[in-house]
DODOMI-594792 format. One record per residue: residue in three letters; x, y, z of N, C-alpha, C in turn. Coordinates in steps of 0.001 Angstrom, whole numbers, plus 500000, padded with zeros to 6 digits. Atoms other than C-alpha are relative to their C-alpha. Layout:
(rec 'Ala',(X,Y,Z),(X,Y,Z),(X,Y,Z)),
...
END
This chain:
(rec 'Unk',(499460,501299,500407),(749858,315798,543456),(499047,499354,498995)),
(rec 'Unk',(500832,500572,501047),(748609,314195,540266),(500373,498535,499798)),
(rec 'Unk',(499814,501450,500170),(748665,310427,540770),(498939,499269,500784)),
(rec 'Unk',(501038,500769,499327),(745791,308101,541526),(499848,498656,499308)),
(rec 'Unk',(500017,501258,500743),(746753,304873,539762),(500509,498854,500867)),
(rec 'Unk',(499566,501186,499268),(747100,301374,541197),(501090,499230,499270)),
(rec 'Unk',(499017,500708,500812),(749367,300206,538367),(500808,501004,499185)),
(rec 'Unk',(499312,499267,501058),(752011,301485,535961),(500162,499029,498846)),
(rec 'Unk',(500043,500946,501114),(751304,299753,532665),(500642,500551,498736)),
(rec 'Unk',(499462,499384,501208),(752460,302239,530033),(500181,501494,500246)),
(rec 'Unk',(499903,498535,499971),(753309,305874,529342),(498876,500618,499180)),
(rec 'Unk',(501005,499452,500908),(750712,306320,526607),(498779,500543,500731)),
(rec 'Unk',(501229,499591,499305),(747828,306588,529091),(500233,501048,501086)),
(rec 'Unk',(499716,499015,498955),(749611,308935,531533),(499827,501419,499483)),
(rec 'Unk',(500025,498579,500339),(749045,312688,531570),(501381,500598,500272)),
(rec 'Unk',(498737,499301,499724),(751918,315162,531571),(500149,500250,501498)),
(rec 'Unk',(499946,499738,498555),(751024,316037,535191),(500397,498745,500778)),
(rec 'Unk',(499644,501250,499323),(751267,312382,536225),(501484,499686,499809)),
(rec 'Unk',(498577,500234,500258),(754683,312065,534580),(500842,500920,500875)),
(rec 'Unk',(499249,499037,499184),(755891,315217,536351),(499954,499610,501479)),
(rec 'Unk',(500098,500456,498608),(754623,313842,539672),(501022,498907,500282)),
(rec 'Unk',(498988,501044,499827),(756813,310757,539193),(501392,500618,500048)),
(rec 'Unk',(498672,499388,500057),(759822,312922,538287),(500302,500790,501275)),
(rec 'Unk',(499793,499226,498767),(759346,315215,541292),(500209,499072,501207)),
(rec 'Unk',(499861,500967,498908),(758930,312232,543623),(501368,499310,499916)),
(rec 'Unk',(498683,500628,500187),(762052,310624,542135),(501119,500910,500478)),
(rec 'Unk',(498966,499066,499531),(764040,313763,542885),(500153,499906,501515)),
(rec 'Unk',(499936,500148,498540),(763143,313399,546563),(500667,498679,500385)),
(rec 'Unk',(499369,501294,499701),(764155,309719,546493),(501478,499989,499638)),
(rec 'Unk',(498571,499935,500329),(767450,310552,544809),(500776,500597,501176)),
(rec 'Unk',(499367,499421,498811),(768260,312706,547848),(500134,498949,501101)),
(rec 'Unk',(499925,501096,499023),(767468,309693,550048),(501188,499094,499678)),
(rec 'Unk',(498912,500871,500415),(769958,307655,548023),(501381,500559,500270)),
(rec 'Unk',(498711,499364,499714),(772689,310143,548860),(500287,500076,501504)),
(rec 'Unk',(499779,500033,498552),(772271,309680,552631),(500912,498838,500387)),
(rec 'Unk',(499191,501115,499481),(774501,307453,554748),(499139,498750,500130)),
(rec 'Unk',(500961,501110,499909),(771444,305272,555474),(498952,500234,498922)),
(rec 'Unk',(500787,499762,501212),(769583,304847,552204),(498602,499406,500064)),
(rec 'Unk',(501297,500661,499922),(766545,302908,553422),(498926,500910,500589)),
(rec 'Unk',(501186,499365,499422),(763065,304284,554090),(498948,498909,500179)),
(rec 'Unk',(500946,501099,499696),(760128,302276,555506),(498721,500010,499172)),
(rec 'Unk',(501240,499786,500751),(757598,303163,552777),(499274,498711,499618)),
(rec 'Unk',(500640,501269,500378),(756972,299526,551746),(500235,498899,501029)),
(rec 'Unk',(499812,501005,498952),(757682,297808,555046),(498719,499184,500162)),
(rec 'Unk',(501165,500877,499887),(755387,294789,555345),(499361,499651,498669)),
(rec 'Unk',(500518,500293,501341),(754700,294744,551575),(500896,498966,499323)),
(rec 'Unk',(499242,501028,500714),(755742,291830,549389),(499944,500268,498500)),
(rec 'Unk',(499873,499731,501435),(756991,292398,545837),(500554,498754,499309)),
(rec 'Unk',(499486,501094,500833),(757397,289647,543236),(500563,500597,498719)),
(rec 'Unk',(499387,499624,501272),(759831,290314,540409),(499827,498825,499047)),
(rec 'Unk',(500380,501086,500904),(758290,288162,537676),(500604,500275,498620)),
(rec 'Unk',(499288,499726,501242),(760828,288240,534856),(499980,498762,499113)),
(rec 'Unk',(500173,501118,500917),(759695,285888,532116),(500920,500173,498794)),
(rec 'Unk',(499025,499701,501045),(762187,287522,529731),(501295,500414,500687)),
(rec 'Unk',(498739,499691,499319),(765897,287894,530568),(500210,501493,500228)),
(rec 'Unk',(499693,498606,499683),(767057,291114,532224),(501101,500031,501043)),
(rec 'Unk',(498990,499771,498967),(770057,292318,534169),(499792,501369,500629)),
(rec 'Unk',(500081,498640,499472),(769835,296108,534494),(498668,500299,500669)),
(rec 'Unk',(501319,499636,499473),(766095,296520,534967),(499696,499206,501263)),
(rec 'Unk',(500301,500832,498840),(765775,293614,537376),(500822,500417,501214)),
(rec 'Unk',(499143,499575,498892),(768747,294688,539498),(499544,501339,500550)),
(rec 'Unk',(500454,498674,499594),(767471,298267,539564),(498705,499923,500815)),
(rec 'Unk',(501248,500161,499243),(763976,297213,540663),(500280,499372,501369)),
(rec 'Unk',(499741,500685,498739),(765368,294885,543311),(500635,500944,501023)),
(rec 'Unk',(499372,499049,499089),(767581,297576,544801),(499007,501064,500456)),
(rec 'Unk',(501042,499029,499643),(764681,300041,544709),(499076,499433,501074)),
(rec 'Unk',(500886,500655,499036),(762495,297566,546582),(500682,499850,501362)),
(rec 'Unk',(499259,500115,498745),(765191,296949,549186),(500070,501333,500729)),
(rec 'Unk',(499891,498670,499376),(765602,300674,549795),(498667,500492,500555)),
(rec 'Unk',(501324,499658,499464),(761851,300947,550369),(499568,499024,501097)),
(rec 'Unk',(500225,500963,498905),(762086,298061,552931),(498947,498944,499691)),
(rec 'Unk',(500962,501043,500378),(759876,295648,550952),(500600,498610,500184)),
(rec 'Unk',(499588,501399,500078),(760007,291857,551172),(499965,499607,498521)),
(rec 'Unk',(499809,500212,501435),(761178,290525,547786),(500045,498514,499660)),
(rec 'Unk',(499924,501344,500568),(760571,287318,545829),(500423,500144,498539)),
(rec 'Unk',(499546,499991,501388),(762545,286845,542610),(499558,498724,499305)),
(rec 'Unk',(500629,501107,500718),(760911,284628,540020),(500502,500008,498564)),
(rec 'Unk',(499554,500095,501387),(762429,283440,536745),(499271,498866,499302)),
(rec 'Unk',(500767,500992,500762),(760639,281523,534019),(500756,498682,499880)),
(rec 'Unk',(499202,501208,500209),(763517,279076,533598),(499870,499014,501164)),
(rec 'Unk',(500070,500870,498816),(763049,277739,537130),(498581,499948,500548)),
(rec 'Unk',(501380,499921,499537),(759257,277808,537260),(499099,499048,499235)),
(rec 'Unk',(500981,500845,500679),(756113,275964,536242),(499611,500554,498633)),
(rec 'Unk',(500228,499485,501347),(755850,278296,533246),(500733,499146,498974)),
(rec 'Unk',(499195,500856,500874),(758533,276076,531762),(499278,498682,499731)),
(rec 'Unk',(500728,501273,500145),(756156,273131,532240),(498661,500188,499290)),
(rec 'Unk',(501226,499765,500745),(753335,274774,530318),(498919,500729,500770)),
(rec 'Unk',(500995,499250,499234),(751516,276632,533110),(499781,501358,499357)),
(rec 'Unk',(500290,498702,500610),(749773,279775,531865),(500497,501129,500905)),
(rec 'Unk',(499593,498814,499242),(750875,283248,532908),(498940,500349,501048)),
(rec 'Unk',(501085,499693,499056),(747467,283768,534538),(500067,499084,501220)),
(rec 'Unk',(499950,500939,498880),(747766,280616,536663),(501224,500250,500876)),
(rec 'Unk',(498791,499687,499228),(751326,281453,537679),(499768,501216,500875)),
(rec 'Unk',(500230,498763,499251),(750314,284968,538706),(498955,499801,501099)),
(rec 'Unk',(501041,500257,499002),(747174,283757,540511),(500559,499211,501184)),
(rec 'Unk',(499373,500755,498921),(749232,281260,542493),(500900,500889,500853)),
(rec 'Unk',(499170,499053,499243),(751654,283998,543470),(499122,500924,500849)),
(rec 'Unk',(500889,499104,499259),(748790,286268,544474),(499371,499285,501202)),
(rec 'Unk',(500555,500774,498884),(747410,283473,546676),(500931,500009,501212)),
(rec 'Unk',(499040,499864,498895),(750552,284019,548788),(499920,501372,500652)),
(rec 'Unk',(500236,498661,499435),(749197,287488,549631),(501109,501001,499658)),
(rec 'Unk',(499022,499008,500445),(751701,289454,547590),(499289,501323,499712)),
(rec 'Unk',(500577,498671,500216),(751180,293175,547038),(500326,500598,498634)),
(rec 'Unk',(499550,499461,501292),(753124,293942,543828),(500510,498873,499114)),
(rec 'Unk',(499308,500827,500992),(754097,292130,540659),(500679,500940,499006)),
(rec 'Unk',(499242,499295,501029),(756844,293624,538531),(500199,498997,498886)),
(rec 'Unk',(499954,501010,501061),(756549,291867,535171),(500759,500471,498774)),
(rec 'Unk',(499394,499857,501325),(758821,291622,532168),(499634,498759,499201)),
(rec 'Unk',(500497,501121,500806),(757451,289496,529346),(500221,500310,498526)),
(rec 'Unk',(499772,499812,501436),(758105,288962,525643),(498711,500324,499241)),
(rec 'Unk',(501280,499740,500670),(754387,289348,524853),(499505,501408,500315)),
(rec 'Unk',(500589,498674,499803),(753048,292865,524322),(498639,499848,500671)),
(rec 'Unk',(501292,500042,499309),(750129,293498,526682),(499978,499111,501220)),
(rec 'Unk',(499990,500916,498852),(751233,291036,529389),(499667,500722,501297)),
(rec 'Unk',(500272,499254,498764),(751181,293690,532120),(498535,500431,500074)),
(rec 'Unk',(501419,499611,500022),(747755,294983,531048),(499119,498799,500340)),
(rec 'Unk',(500762,501219,499729),(746450,291401,531104),(499999,499680,501492)),
(rec 'Unk',(499929,500322,498570),(747689,290786,534660),(499224,501010,500841)),
(rec 'Unk',(500722,498985,499214),(746199,294065,535878),(498497,499746,500011)),
(rec 'Unk',(501433,500297,500070),(742774,292774,534805),(499618,498754,500788)),
(rec 'Unk',(500344,501261,499327),(743023,289394,536563),(500525,499930,501433)),
(rec 'Unk',(499425,500007,498657),(744914,290316,539773),(499546,501202,500804)),
(rec 'Unk',(500242,498860,499119),(744247,292499,542766),(501302,500728,500349)),
(rec 'Unk',(498703,499406,499681),(747981,293150,543275),(500310,501145,499043)),
(rec 'Unk',(499505,498939,500869),(749639,296278,541917),(500902,499384,498934)),
(rec 'Unk',(499193,500514,501108),(751197,295591,538506),(500848,501131,499421)),
(rec 'Unk',(499093,499023,500623),(754235,297438,537154),(500674,499331,498816)),
(rec 'Unk',(499462,500528,501245),(755357,296888,533583),(501503,500287,499921)),
(rec 'Unk',(498544,499854,500134),(759116,296259,533352),(500449,499694,498576)),
(rec 'Unk',(499702,500247,501400),(758925,295794,529578),(499160,498881,499459)),
(rec 'Unk',(500843,501046,500589),(756415,293920,527432),(500197,499992,498487)),
(rec 'Unk',(499753,500144,501430),(757610,292772,524037),(500585,501258,499403)),
(rec 'Unk',(499569,498754,500644),(758129,295656,521619),(498984,501107,500254)),
(rec 'Unk',(501076,499043,499724),(755254,297588,523236),(500486,501207,500799)),
(rec 'Unk',(499566,498876,499166),(756446,299729,526172),(500961,499541,501096)),
(rec 'Unk',(499097,500197,498858),(759057,300051,528918),(499910,501295,500821)),
(rec 'Unk',(500291,498687,499414),(757573,302827,531057),(501034,500531,500980)),
(rec 'Unk',(499051,499447,499030),(760125,303054,533873),(501294,500447,499333)),
(rec 'Unk',(498817,499528,500731),(762961,303369,531341),(499760,501406,499453)),
(rec 'Unk',(500315,498667,500522),(761225,306342,529718),(499956,501037,501123)),
(rec 'Unk',(500055,499065,498871),(760610,307919,533122),(501398,500348,500505)),
(rec 'Unk',(498647,499704,499538),(764249,307581,534165),(500757,500806,498944)),
(rec 'Unk',(499378,499193,501047),(765327,308971,530790),(499531,501452,500100)),
(rec 'Unk',(500531,498640,499859),(763017,311984,531216),(500578,500677,501244)),
(rec 'Unk',(499414,499463,498759),(764293,312447,534782),(501438,500454,499750)),
(rec 'Unk',(498594,499692,500270),(767905,312389,533558),(500127,501243,499126)),
(rec 'Unk',(499966,498816,500872),(767221,314911,530782),(499649,501257,500793)),
(rec 'Unk',(500429,498814,499250),(765379,317272,533114),(501050,500417,501011)),
(rec 'Unk',(498987,499683,498998),(768115,317024,535730),(501203,500700,499371)),
(rec 'Unk',(498816,499437,500643),(770897,317843,533269),(499708,501262,499195)),
(rec 'Unk',(500335,498846,500839),(769084,320342,531027),(499105,501020,500705)),
(rec 'Unk',(500862,499078,499257),(766778,321889,533623),(498570,500042,499514)),
(rec 'Unk',(501353,500012,500578),(763719,321308,531427),(499943,498927,498939)),
(rec 'Unk',(500194,500893,501139),(762274,319075,528735),(499270,500738,498877)),
(rec 'Unk',(500780,499259,500995),(759833,321416,526989),(500913,500799,499071)),
(rec 'Unk',(499238,499241,500984),(761298,322808,523783),(501312,499376,499566)),
(rec 'Unk',(498744,500643,500379),(764302,320477,523641),(499823,499171,498728)),
(rec 'Unk',(499974,500889,501159),(765231,318659,520431),(500638,498678,500422)),
(rec 'Unk',(499500,501323,499613),(765599,314941,521201),(499967,499097,498775)),
(rec 'Unk',(499923,500953,501106),(766797,312545,518513),(500164,498595,500566)),
(rec 'Unk',(499883,501411,499636),(766205,308819,519021),(500492,499279,498758)),
(rec 'Unk',(499277,500522,501154),(768555,306904,516772),(500188,498487,500120)),
(rec 'Unk',(499757,501446,499985),(768538,303207,515886),(498781,499190,499620)),
(rec 'Unk',(501070,500954,500281),(766090,300313,515891),(498731,500454,500709)),
(rec 'Unk',(501230,499475,499408),(762803,302128,516530),(498874,498974,499911)),
(rec 'Unk',(501124,500895,500278),(760491,299514,515049),(499814,498948,501081)),
(rec 'Unk',(500092,501096,499039),(761301,296795,517581),(500267,500451,501440)),
(rec 'Unk',(499577,499494,498694),(762040,299056,520568),(498842,500479,500873)),
(rec 'Unk',(500978,499525,499008),(759714,299339,523559),(500493,501272,500674)),
(rec 'Unk',(499428,498785,499408),(762103,301963,524960),(499657,501210,499146)),
(rec 'Unk',(500312,498892,500898),(761564,304135,521886),(498546,500427,500143)),
(rec 'Unk',(501425,499645,499915),(757774,303956,522120),(499682,500733,501304)),
(rec 'Unk',(500278,499337,498727),(757683,304840,525808),(500634,501392,500052)),
(rec 'Unk',(499346,498694,500019),(760174,307668,525303),(499274,500995,499113)),
(rec 'Unk',(500756,499101,500884),(758208,309097,522395),(498789,500556,500741)),
(rec 'Unk',(501173,499537,499260),(755066,309240,524544),(500395,500981,501102)),
(rec 'Unk',(499618,499149,498870),(756853,310732,527565),(500510,501357,499531)),
(rec 'Unk',(499353,498758,500417),(758911,313323,525720),(499033,500927,499279)),
(rec 'Unk',(500950,499135,500694),(756128,314568,523447),(498964,500565,500968)),
(rec 'Unk',(500954,499488,498998),(753719,314854,526391),(500609,501138,500817)),
(rec 'Unk',(499323,498971,499210),(756330,316979,528184),(500523,501146,499135)),
(rec 'Unk',(499709,498839,500840),(756818,319278,525191),(501294,499967,499223)),
(rec 'Unk',(498775,500106,500807),(760014,318003,523559),(499631,499774,498532)),
(rec 'Unk',(500142,500270,501427),(760446,317860,519790),(500841,498758,499698)),
(rec 'Unk',(499330,501287,500161),(761293,314256,518923),(500229,499686,498523)),
(rec 'Unk',(499624,500452,501343),(763142,313166,515776),(500452,498549,500087)),
(rec 'Unk',(499591,501400,500076),(763520,309490,514875),(500880,499808,498774)),
(rec 'Unk',(499087,500222,501110),(766377,308285,512694),(500543,498581,500025)),
(rec 'Unk',(499441,501330,500166),(767696,304985,511380),(499675,499516,498603)),
(rec 'Unk',(500358,500536,501320),(767339,302710,508338),(498490,500041,499784)),
(rec 'Unk',(501432,499912,500300),(763980,303040,506593),(499247,498754,500434)),
(rec 'Unk',(500652,501246,499587),(763252,299392,507414),(499729,499969,501497)),
(rec 'Unk',(500152,499994,498546),(763585,300153,511147),(499336,501276,500529)),
(rec 'Unk',(500646,498746,499577),(762108,303672,511226),(498941,500378,498959)),
(rec 'Unk',(501046,499690,500982),(758905,303623,509168),(499293,501321,500324)),
(rec 'Unk',(500651,498694,499810),(757003,306866,508664),(498696,499911,500794)),
(rec 'Unk',(501207,500144,499173),(754037,305423,510567),(500197,500628,501380)),
(rec 'Unk',(499747,499398,498690),(755746,306790,513701),(499668,501487,500021)),
(rec 'Unk',(500376,498581,500028),(754875,310304,512534),(498639,500217,500644)),
(rec 'Unk',(501324,499905,499361),(751363,309568,513821),(500112,500208,501505)),
(rec 'Unk',(499790,499795,498566),(752860,309663,517344),(500537,501401,500307)),
(rec 'Unk',(499566,498631,499778),(753933,313268,516845),(501485,500232,499819)),
(rec 'Unk',(498553,499906,500212),(757546,312678,515731),(500307,500462,498583)),
(rec 'Unk',(499435,499792,501330),(759654,313809,512830),(500839,498778,499672)),
(rec 'Unk',(499239,501167,500422),(761146,310896,510872),(500966,500401,498895)),
(rec 'Unk',(499008,499795,501049),(764367,311132,508868),(500902,498776,499926)),
(rec 'Unk',(499086,501123,500173),(766725,308543,507440),(501418,500493,499708)),
(rec 'Unk',(498683,499383,500219),(769695,310931,507248),(500579,500415,501354)),
(rec 'Unk',(499451,499787,498667),(771897,310937,510335),(500430,501444,500236)),
(rec 'Unk',(499514,498623,499811),(773500,314357,509803),(498833,500939,500276)),
(rec 'Unk',(501196,499181,499807),(770040,315934,509562),(499407,499774,501391)),
(rec 'Unk',(500630,500349,498720),(768876,314118,512704),(500749,500563,501200)),
(rec 'Unk',(499217,499633,498813),(771734,315124,515006),(500459,501457,500008)),
(rec 'Unk',(499448,498645,500124),(772595,318647,513766),(499514,500937,501107)),
(rec 'Unk',(500573,499067,499020),(770247,320519,516131),(499564,499312,501291)),
(rec 'Unk',(500471,500768,498837),(769769,317827,518768),(500626,500504,501303)),
(rec 'Unk',(499502,499743,498637),(770056,318668,522467),(500343,498687,500692)),
(rec 'Unk',(499792,501347,499464),(769857,314957,523340),(500024,499029,498827)),
(rec 'Unk',(499954,501081,500984),(770924,312027,521160),(499864,498687,500766)),
(rec 'Unk',(500325,501225,499262),(769333,308844,522468),(500196,498820,499064)),
(rec 'Unk',(499647,501116,500872),(770899,305738,520946),(499334,498710,500454)),
(rec 'Unk',(500600,501298,499711),(769268,302318,520722),(500799,498915,499294)),
(rec 'Unk',(499319,501119,500648),(770846,298951,520015),(499063,499333,498999)),
(rec 'Unk',(500781,500799,500946),(769730,296672,517202),(499407,498806,500745)),
(rec 'Unk',(500698,501047,499246),(767116,294280,518626),(499935,498710,499169)),
(rec 'Unk',(499961,501206,500828),(768225,291115,516832),(499007,498943,500470)),
(rec 'Unk',(500842,501074,499472),(766177,288899,519145),(498532,500174,499644)),
(rec 'Unk',(501406,499783,500357),(762886,290498,517992),(499776,500035,498498)),
(rec 'Unk',(500139,499901,501449),(763594,290754,514284),(499758,498616,499392)),
(rec 'Unk',(500341,501271,500643),(762019,288019,512191),(500777,499814,498689)),
(rec 'Unk',(499222,500075,501228),(764206,288822,509187),(501110,501040,500090)),
(rec 'Unk',(498912,499028,500005),(767351,290760,508370),(499462,501330,499486)),
(rec 'Unk',(500576,498703,500333),(766417,294446,508320),(500999,500933,499320)),
(rec 'Unk',(498981,499242,500714),(769705,295728,506834),(501133,499026,499666)),
(rec 'Unk',(499027,500993,500497),(772635,294086,505008),(500998,499500,501036)),
(rec 'Unk',(498982,500439,499046),(775228,294047,507809),(500172,501028,501097)),
(rec 'Unk',(499702,499062,498919),(776250,295565,511132),(501025,501036,499553)),
(rec 'Unk',(498988,499062,500484),(779222,297109,509369),(499362,501125,499204)),
(rec 'Unk',(500683,498955,500767),(776945,298932,506958),(499192,500910,500935)),
(rec 'Unk',(500758,499179,499051),(774730,300061,509828),(500926,501020,500678)),
(rec 'Unk',(499056,499117,499323),(777757,301500,511637),(500482,501103,499063)),
(rec 'Unk',(499537,499000,500977),(778951,303255,508460),(498971,501105,499816)),
(rec 'Unk',(501056,499031,500293),(775587,304958,507967),(499418,500678,501234)),
(rec 'Unk',(500744,499479,498853),(774191,305418,511483),(500764,499944,501317)),
(rec 'Unk',(499227,500042,498760),(776961,304839,514041),(500459,501387,500419)),
(rec 'Unk',(499560,498692,499496),(777840,307796,516257),(501500,499920,500291)),
(rec 'Unk',(498555,499975,499824),(781573,308435,515900),(500464,501437,500268)),
(rec 'Unk',(499462,498676,499647),(783872,311373,516684),(499721,501040,498923)),
(rec 'Unk',(500237,499053,501092),(783494,312972,513271),(498552,500484,500003)),
(rec 'Unk',(501406,499601,499979),(779694,312944,513545),(499676,500798,501257)),
(rec 'Unk',(500238,499251,498759),(779730,314102,517158),(500484,501437,499864)),
(rec 'Unk',(499455,498648,500199),(781830,317104,516060),(499021,500909,499269)),
(rec 'Unk',(500991,499202,500722),(778882,318234,513911),(498819,500414,500877)),
(rec 'Unk',(501145,499716,499126),(776500,318409,516880),(500249,501242,500844)),
(rec 'Unk',(499846,498898,499046),(775864,321187,519375),(501046,499613,501048)),
(rec 'Unk',(498966,500348,499010),(778760,321394,521870),(499432,499516,501329)),
(rec 'Unk',(500607,500443,498740),(776326,320810,524733),(498992,498872,499795)),
(rec 'Unk',(500878,501155,500230),(774433,317921,523104),(500482,498828,500854)),
(rec 'Unk',(499667,501096,499089),(774299,314947,525483),(499551,498667,499405)),
(rec 'Unk',(500209,501329,500572),(774356,311217,524694),(499356,499086,501036)),
(rec 'Unk',(500674,500949,499118),(772000,308617,526173),(499891,498637,499317)),
(rec 'Unk',(500153,501375,500510),(771606,304848,525808),(499424,499164,501140)),
(rec 'Unk',(500599,500789,498920),(769354,302437,527762),(500784,498744,500350)),
(rec 'Unk',(499239,501221,499760),(771890,299581,527513),(499206,498763,499584)),
(rec 'Unk',(498539,500103,500053),(773244,297147,526788),(500562,500685,498766)),
(rec 'Unk',(499358,499254,501085),(775651,299151,524619),(500810,499051,499125)),
(rec 'Unk',(499163,500732,500951),(777086,297539,521509),(501089,500947,499520)),
(rec 'Unk',(498918,499070,500329),(780361,299448,521436),(500551,499693,498611)),
(rec 'Unk',(499477,500154,501346),(781681,300050,517955),(498939,499733,498957)),
(rec 'Unk',(501102,500179,500946),(778249,299462,516396),(499191,501297,499947)),
(rec 'Unk',(500775,498760,500010),(775825,302249,517356),(500761,501183,500597)),
(rec 'Unk',(499253,498909,499376),(778429,304253,519297),(501462,499588,500193)),
(rec 'Unk',(498586,500240,499724),(782202,304566,519536),(500229,499918,501504)),
(rec 'Unk',(499701,500177,498580),(783649,303463,522863),(500377,501312,500674)),
(rec 'Unk',(499543,498739,499409),(785298,306845,523455),(498843,500929,500318)),
(rec 'Unk',(501165,499135,499766),(781961,308644,523159),(499161,499466,501154)),
(rec 'Unk',(500778,500610,498916),(780181,306176,525451),(500597,500326,501373)),
(rec 'Unk',(499318,499747,498728),(782785,306913,528144),(500317,501481,500215)),
(rec 'Unk',(499614,498583,499942),(783020,310678,527540),(499145,500781,500988)),
(rec 'Unk',(500728,499123,499069),(781828,313581,529688),(498615,500358,499470)),
(rec 'Unk',(501308,499678,500578),(778913,314088,527287),(499017,498833,500095)),
(rec 'Unk',(500844,501187,499887),(777568,310597,527983),(499272,499968,501342)),
(rec 'Unk',(500825,500097,498787),(774709,310192,530483),(499659,498547,500335)),
(rec 'Unk',(500398,501409,499904),(774663,306390,530273),(500015,499502,501446)),
(rec 'Unk',(499945,500466,498609),(775780,305727,533860),(499075,500809,500903)),
(rec 'Unk',(500975,499206,499236),(773668,308599,535203),(498601,499415,499851)),
(rec 'Unk',(501296,500641,500198),(770653,306882,533658),(499838,498809,500941)),
(rec 'Unk',(500057,501164,499110),(771491,303739,535639),(499758,500442,501439)),
(rec 'Unk',(500163,499484,498634),(771835,305693,538893),(498590,500532,500217)),
(rec 'Unk',(501319,499379,499857),(768615,307624,538299),(498871,498981,499937)),
(rec 'Unk',(501029,501025,500077),(766726,304422,537552),(499531,499529,501363)),
(rec 'Unk',(500385,500435,498653),(766758,303502,541239),(499005,500979,500607)),
(rec 'Unk',(500894,498984,499431),(765180,306796,542339),(498646,499996,499309)),
(rec 'Unk',(501258,499979,500753),(762568,306658,539572),(499151,498777,500337)),
(rec 'Unk',(500773,501212,499681),(761573,303061,540334),(499514,500026,501449)),
(rec 'Unk',(500497,499786,498631),(761370,303898,544046),(498760,500882,499974)),
(rec 'Unk',(501140,499074,500092),(759036,306749,543113),(498762,499290,499471)),
(rec 'Unk',(501137,500721,500584),(756827,304488,540980),(499386,499048,501029)),
(rec 'Unk',(500503,500925,498980),(756535,301825,543701),(499268,500762,501107)),
(rec 'Unk',(500566,499181,498933),(755828,304504,546302),(498629,500567,499599)),
(rec 'Unk',(501248,499373,500441),(753101,306247,544247),(498908,498960,499744)),
(rec 'Unk',(500972,501065,500264),(751408,303022,543100),(499450,499440,501315)),
(rec 'Unk',(500417,500486,498676),(751268,302012,546773),(499124,501004,500745)),
(rec 'Unk',(500849,498996,499355),(749308,305177,547561),(500759,501162,500592)),
(rec 'Unk',(499201,498881,499501),(752157,307538,548398),(499491,501326,499477)),
(rec 'Unk',(500589,498698,500318),(751284,311214,548314),(500937,500967,499280)),
(rec 'Unk',(499144,499122,500774),(754260,312585,546415),(501228,500449,500778)),
(rec 'Unk',(498707,499641,499422),(757577,314319,547175),(499923,500628,501379)),
(rec 'Unk',(500100,499350,498694),(756295,316309,550139),(499942,498986,501136)),
(rec 'Unk',(500081,501032,498978),(755577,313076,552043),(501395,499426,500304)),
(rec 'Unk',(498644,500516,499813),(759152,311856,551509),(500827,501001,500797)),
(rec 'Unk',(499258,498964,499292),(760587,315167,552634),(499617,500044,501472)),
(rec 'Unk',(500468,499974,498603),(758436,315048,555756),(500541,498816,500782)),
(rec 'Unk',(499516,501205,499329),(759650,311508,556493),(501452,500056,500308)),
END
């Protein structure tokens, strides 16, 4: 078992062995989720705070359900209904929560580095649920889990990530995870959103969609992150769809077994046609399902769990 971390802050600092440990542990938890009684007592007596300073539906719901299935006590915290709205610092808010003897903080924040900051000032376990345009580690782990489950491996696969790379924390975490596990990653989108600086992370960059998807085993689509863009990065959504939207004609040019992924929310008719999003080649809902098992695995391992063999024994 290769895991000895008290926090999950990013994918960049993880080894391939650590990533595989999470994936193997998640597989055991997915089996738990298929039982009639889906709860296990791994976090009984532990208190988890979901500290979402930035809006979220999917990630927050997924974490909350994961925590419930591990039998944790849960406190949900939103910035809109807190002293953060009155000017209290993130450090003071977190310190006050820790004074209640909590064990975990799951944090989503618009500032890159927020999770790393909390890990330095708190004794509680910190899990990054997305920090600005920096990283979203559990999304990358559930994506890797989904690919491995459907393709049987990750090493040697061609994975194309298509869309708004520049402002995407999902893209950065996926690039780190997939390259560490031996995939060949291609990035594609408008030049303003996919600068060649990403080649330093071990990716191939192209601004031609046909070239990007021709040999892809996985096509991972990203939405346009309007809320993070400080200026207009392309003339119009219509032009973006004309040049980079995945439609039936473009899908017909791909490998017949190429699979489609998207972290959500999906902008139907912009980055992907509705029919493709709902097709048998789409893994979008499988990603949602697998997110519960992966987040259970992360909570379990950060808490000192010993890996999949311990779950099987339980």
